[in-house]
C-alpha positions in Angstrom: 37.4 0.8 26.5 36.7 0.0 30.3 35.6 -3.3 30.2 33.7 -2.7 33.5 31.7 -0.2 31.9 30.8 -2.3 29.2 29.5 -5.2 31.5 27.5 -2.5 33.5 25.7 -1.4 30.2 25.0 -4.9 29.4 23.5 -5.8 32.7 21.4 -2.7 32.9 19.9 -3.1 29.5 18.8 -7.0 30.4 17.3 -5.8 33.6 14.9 -3.3 31.6 13.2 -5.9 29.5 10.6 -6.7 28.9 9.6 -3.2 27.6 6.0 -1.7 27.3 5.6 -1.2 23.7 2.8 -0.2 21.1 2.6 -2.9 18.4 3.8 -2.2 15.1 3.2 -3.6 11.4 5.6 -5.8 10.1 7.6 -7.2 13.1 11.1 -8.1 12.8 11.8 -11.8 11.8 13.1 -14.3 14.3 15.1 -17.5 13.7 15.9 -16.8 9.9 19.6 -17.3 10.4 20.3 -13.7 8.7 22.0 -10.7 9.9 18.7 -8.5 10.4 19.8 -4.8 9.3 17.2 -1.9 10.5 18.1 1.0 8.8 15.9 4.2 8.9 15.6 7.9 10.1 16.3 8.5 13.8 13.6 8.4 16.4 11.4 6.4 13.9 11.0 3.2 16.2 14.1 1.0 15.0 15.1 0.3 18.9 11.5 -0.5 19.4 11.2 -3.2 16.8 14.1 -4.8 18.3 12.9 -4.4 21.7 9.7 -6.2 20.4 11.8 -9.1 19.4 13.4 -9.4 22.9 9.7 -9.3 24.3 9.0 -12.1 22.0 12.2 -14.0 23.1 11.3 -13.6 26.8 7.8 -14.9 26.3 8.8 -17.8 24.8 11.3 -18.7 27.7 14.6 -17.3 26.5 16.9 -16.4 29.7 17.4 -12.4 29.7 21.0 -13.2 30.3 21.2 -14.5 26.5 20.3 -11.0 25.4 23.3 -8.9 24.5 22.2 -5.3 23.7 24.9 -2.6 23.0 23.9 1.1 22.1 26.4 2.9 20.4 24.5 6.4 20.6 26.4 6.5 23.9 29.3 9.2 24.6 31.4 6.5 25.9 31.0 3.9 23.3 30.8 6.0 20.2 34.5 6.6 20.5 35.2 2.9 20.0 37.4 1.7 17.3 36.7 -1.3 15.2 39.6 -3.2 16.9 37.9 -2.5 20.5 34.7 -4.2 19.3 35.9 -7.8 20.4 36.0 -6.3 23.9 32.3 -6.2 23.7 32.3 -10.0 23.5 34.9 -10.6 26.0 33.1 -8.7 28.6 29.9 -10.7 27.9 31.7 -14.1 28.1 33.3 -13.0 31.4 29.8 -12.2 32.7 28.2 -15.6 31.5 30.9 -18.0 30.9 28.4 -20.9 31.0 26.3 -19.8 28.2 27.0 -21.0 24.6 27.7 -17.9 22.3 25.5 -19.7 19.7 22.5 -19.4 21.9 22.9 -15.6 22.3 20.8 -12.9 20.8 22.7 -10.0 19.7 21.6 -6.3 19.3 23.4 -3.4 18.2 21.9 -0.1 18.1 23.2 2.8 15.9 26.3 0.6 15.3 27.2 2.5 12.0 28.9 5.2 14.2 31.7 2.8 14.5 34.0 2.6 11.5 34.3 -0.7 9.7 31.8 -2.4 12.1 30.4 -4.7 9.4 33.7 -6.9 9.6 33.0 -7.3 13.4 29.5 -8.4 12.9 30.3 -10.6 10.0 33.0 -12.5 12.4 30.3 -12.6 15.1 28.0 -14.3 12.5 30.4 -16.8 11.1 32.0 -17.9 14.3 29.5 -17.1 17.4 25.6 -16.8 16.6 23.2 -16.6 13.9 21.0 -14.3 15.7 22.2 -10.7 15.1 20.2 -7.5 14.8 21.6 -4.2 13.9 20.1 -0.8 13.5 21.4 2.4 12.1 20.4 5.9 11.1 22.3 6.0 7.8 21.7 4.4 4.3 25.2 3.0 4.2 23.3 0.2 5.9 21.6 -0.2 2.6 24.5 -0.1 0.5 26.0 -2.6 -2.0 29.4 -2.3 -0.4 27.9 -3.5 2.9 25.9 -6.5 1.3 29.4 -7.3 -0.5 31.2 -7.3 3.1 28.4 -9.2 4.7 28.6 -11.8 1.9 24.8 -11.9 1.1 23.7 -12.6 4.8 21.9 -9.5 5.8 18.1 -9.1 5.5 17.1 -5.4 5.3 14.0 -4.3 7.3 13.8 -0.6 6.6 11.8 1.4 9.2 9.9 4.4 8.8 7.6 6.7 11.1 4.2 5.4 11.7 1.9 4.5 8.8 -1.5 6.0 9.2 -2.9 2.4 10.2 -0.2 2.2 12.9 -0.7 5.8 13.8 -4.5 5.0 14.4 -3.4 1.9 16.5 -1.4 4.3 18.7 -4.4 6.5 19.3 -6.9 3.3 20.1 -8.9 3.7 16.8 -10.1 0.5 15.1 -9.2 0.3 11.3 -10.0 -3.4 10.7 -13.6 -3.8 11.4 -14.6 0.0 11.7 -18.3 0.9 11.5 -20.0 4.0 10.0 -20.0 5.7 13.3 -16.2 5.3 13.5 -15.8 7.3 10.2 -15.3 10.8 12.0 -12.8 9.3 14.4 -10.8 8.2 11.4 -11.4 11.4 9.2 -10.1 13.4 12.4 -7.2 11.3 12.8 -6.1 11.6 9.2 -6.1 15.2 9.5 -3.8 15.2 12.7 -1.8 12.5 10.9 -1.4 14.6 7.8 -0.1 17.6 9.9 1.9 16.0 12.7 3.4 13.1 11.0 4.3 9.6 12.3 7.2 9.8 14.8 6.1 7.6 17.8 7.2 9.7 20.5 5.2 12.8 18.9 2.2 10.7 18.3 2.0 9.9 21.9 2.4 13.7 23.0 -0.8 15.7 23.4 1.0 19.1 24.1 1.1 21.0 20.6 4.1 23.0 21.7 5.8 19.9 23.1 5.6 18.2 19.6 7.2 20.9 18.0 9.9 21.1 20.4 10.5 17.3 20.1 10.6 17.6 16.3 13.0 20.7 16.3 15.3 18.8 18.6 15.2 15.9 16.0 16.0 18.2 13.3 19.1 19.8 15.2 20.2 16.3 16.0 20.4 15.1 12.4 21.8 18.5 11.4 24.7 18.7 13.9 25.5 15.1 14.6 24.4 12.9 11.4 25.3 15.7 8.9 27.8 18.3 10.3 29.7 15.9 12.8 29.5 12.6 10.8 30.4 14.2 7.4 32.9 16.8 8.6 30.6 19.9 7.4 31.8 22.8 8.8 29.4 25.6 7.6 26.5 24.5 9.6 24.3 27.8 9.2 24.5 27.7 5.6 23.7 23.9 5.7 20.7 24.6 8.0 19.3 27.2 5.3 19.9 24.8 2.4 17.9 22.2 4.3 15.0 24.4 4.9 15.0 25.6 1.3 14.6 21.9 0.0 11.7 21.3 2.7 10.1 24.6 1.5 10.1 23.3 -2.2 8.3 20.2 -1.2 6.4 18.7 -4.2 8.4 20.8 -6.8 11.4 20.0 -8.7 14.3 21.3 -6.8 17.1 22.9 -8.8 20.3 22.8 -6.9 21.9 25.5 -9.2 19.1 28.0 -8.2 19.8 27.6 -4.7 23.5 28.0 -5.1 22.5 31.2 -7.0 20.3 32.4 -4.3 23.3 31.7 -1.6 25.8 33.3 -3.7 23.6 36.6 -4.0 23.3 36.5 -0.3 27.2 36.7 -0.1 27.4 33.1 1.2 30.4 31.1 -0.3 29.6 27.6 -1.1 30.5 25.5 -4.1 27.8 24.1 -6.2 29.2 20.6 -6.0 29.2 20.9 -2.1 25.5 21.5 -2.2 24.9 18.3 -4.4 26.8 16.5 -1.9 24.9 17.8 1.0 21.5 17.0 -0.8 22.8 13.5 -1.1 23.9 13.2 2.5 20.4 14.2 3.6 19.0 11.4 1.8 21.6 9.1 3.3 20.4 10.0 6.9 16.9 9.3 5.6 15.7 13.1 5.9 14.7 13.1 2.4 13.9 10.7 -0.3 14.8 11.8 -4.0 12.4 11.2 -6.7 13.4 11.5 -10.4 11.3 12.6 -13.6 10.0 9.7 -15.4 11.3 8.8 -18.8 12.1 6.0 -20.9 15.6 7.3 -21.2 17.8 6.3 -18.5 20.1 9.3 -19.1 17.3 11.6 -19.0 16.2 10.2 -15.8 19.6 10.5 -14.1 19.9 14.3 -15.4 16.5 15.4 -14.4 15.6 17.8 -11.7 14.6 15.7 -8.9 11.8 16.3 -6.0 12.8 15.7 -2.5 10.0 14.4 -0.3 10.5 14.8 3.3 10.5 11.7 5.9 7.9 13.4 8.0 5.3 16.0 7.7 5.6 17.0 11.5 9.4 17.5 11.0 9.0 19.7 8.0 6.3 21.9 9.6 8.4 22.3 13.0 11.2 23.6 11.1 9.7 25.8 8.6 6.8 26.7 11.2 3.3 26.9 9.7 2.8 27.6 6.3 -0.2 29.0 4.5 -1.8 26.6 1.7 0.2 23.7 2.9 -2.5 21.0 3.0 -2.1 19.8 -0.4 1.7 19.9 -0.1 1.6 17.7 3.1 -1.1 15.4 1.6 1.4 14.6 -1.4 4.2 14.1 0.9 2.0 11.6 3.1 0.9 9.7 -0.2 4.4 9.5 -1.2 5.5 8.1 2.0 3.1 5.5 1.9 4.0 4.5 -1.7 7.6 4.4 -0.5 6.6 2.2 2.7 4.6 -0.2 0.4 7.3 -0.7 -2.3 9.1 -3.9 -2.9 12.8 -4.1 -4.2 11.5 -4.4 -7.8 9.4 -0.8 -7.5 10.5 2.6 -8.6 8.5 5.6 -7.8 9.0 8.8 -10.3 7.1 11.9 -11.1 6.0 12.8 -14.7 6.4 16.2 -16.2 5.6 16.8 -19.6 2.9 19.8 -20.7 1.2 18.8 -17.5 2.3 16.9 -14.6 1.5 13.5 -12.8 2.6 13.3 -9.0 3.4 9.7 -9.1 4.4 6.9 -11.7 4.7 3.7 -9.9 6.7 1.2 -11.7 7.0 -2.5 -10.8 9.9 -4.2 -12.6 9.7 -3.0 -16.3 5.8 -2.2 -16.0 4.2 1.0 -15.1 1.9 -0.5 -12.3 -0.1 2.9 -11.5 -0.3 6.6 -12.0 -1.5 8.9 -9.1 -2.5 12.4 -8.7 -2.8 13.9 -5.4 -5.0 17.1 -4.8 -6.4 18.3 -1.7 -10.1 18.6 -3.3 -11.5 18.5 -6.6 -14.5 20.9 -6.1 -12.8 23.7 -8.0 -13.3 23.2 -11.9 -9.9 24.3 -12.8 -8.2 22.1 -10.4 -10.3 19.2 -11.6 -9.6 19.6 -15.2 -5.8 20.1 -14.6 -5.4 17.0 -12.4 -7.3 14.8 -14.9 -5.4 16.2 -17.9 -2.0 15.6 -16.1 -2.9 12.2 -15.3 -4.2 11.4 -18.9 -0.9 12.8 -20.6 1.0 10.5 -18.3 -1.1 7.5 -19.2 -0.4 8.3 -23.0 3.4 8.5 -22.2 3.5 5.4 -20.3 0.9 3.1 -21.5 -0.6 2.7 -18.0 -4.5 3.0 -17.5 -4.5 2.3 -13.7 -5.3 5.8 -12.8 -6.3 7.2 -9.5 -6.6 10.5 -7.8 -6.0 10.8 -4.1 -7.8 13.5 -2.5 -8.6 14.5 1.2 -12.4 13.4 1.2 -13.7 12.8 -2.1 -14.7 9.4 -3.8 -16.2 8.7 -7.4 -15.4 7.1 -10.7 -14.5 9.2 -13.5 -15.0 8.1 -17.0 -13.1 10.2 -19.8 -14.0 10.7 -23.2 -11.4 8.3 -24.4 -13.1 5.7 -22.1 -10.6 5.5 -19.4 -11.7 5.3 -15.8 -10.1 7.2 -12.9 -10.6 6.2 -9.3 -10.8 9.1 -7.0 -10.5 8.2 -3.4 -10.2 9.9 0.0 -6.7 9.7 1.3 -7.7 8.1 4.8 -9.4 5.1 2.8 -6.3 4.7 0.4 -4.0 5.0 3.4 -5.9 2.1 5.1 -6.2 -0.3 2.3 -4.1 -3.2 2.7 
């Protein structure tokens, strides 16, 4: 690695700060003496969260020379080996020999692209500085192996596309002290959010065609770089079709066996085991989140057909292009993403399927905390009957009586014949509920 190039990159990045940023909820911690890991899907705002830390440091009087930022999503740096990573520190020390390394704040963007990077980071933490931030677009950053390698020092700050509250903030809509005359703005913003998703660059783009192009580029990068290149997958067009099949099946249990049968009938040769691996890899890069069917039996949970929720509605729409009768699917995906965003390490999210179905079973520790149904509207009598019946069946199966139905815009309290109360809430209000 050319050390002169490293120095130019370090100096160029220092000169770019402070950056102009929209504020996000849950800023990254400063001064906790932990290795702050920021995993999440590509382009969701991980780098911006780290940039916000730099802005705060500069506001507090920290010299920009004490900022060491390296982005490994760079064609000259991505080829580095773990043995070459020390050259980054050598280059920095040659630039600023007067600065104590313990006073340096280090930011490594997309560092998971370098094999065995975790040992380099642990060495820095142990011998140089306690101020280290690392981001990456692969769930290996959340793995137990990583936690073992870093000896319990990482603090995870998983980042997702914008929440609805953040989306409104980006659009200049007040969601804290909103008044009745703000309601139309909030409702319209919710419709847009449910359709377009929450990738920051997309939210700040007004042109619909431009939004679609940006999202299609995100998908292609995930497909070609994060999946095909990173995992050595050669059958790209079959992989593309497979991912689209999972997206199309949103909100329903997905049978990999059925997709395999479909591919086979088309004359496409791919093993069933490969498809299971591909689905796992797609979850590893945060394109999908896997949700199992609830059961008191762990064996049944593990063997159940999962549902796969997409990390962003806009991404899915850009890949599949407009689908009819999709509002309900997108609403369910939006509700899931918010549940996933609000979860704690003690929480698990399932779906329930018996004679009827309940969309979400939220478990906190060993207790079922709440049951949630999602439907676009409740005006149809059959829809209303079905949603209530599925919720009550799940209530009997789990023993949970904290029952919700999330809709596009309805609000009421339903008291059932058995005396249970079901809270019907509009999605926009539930999403803004802190």
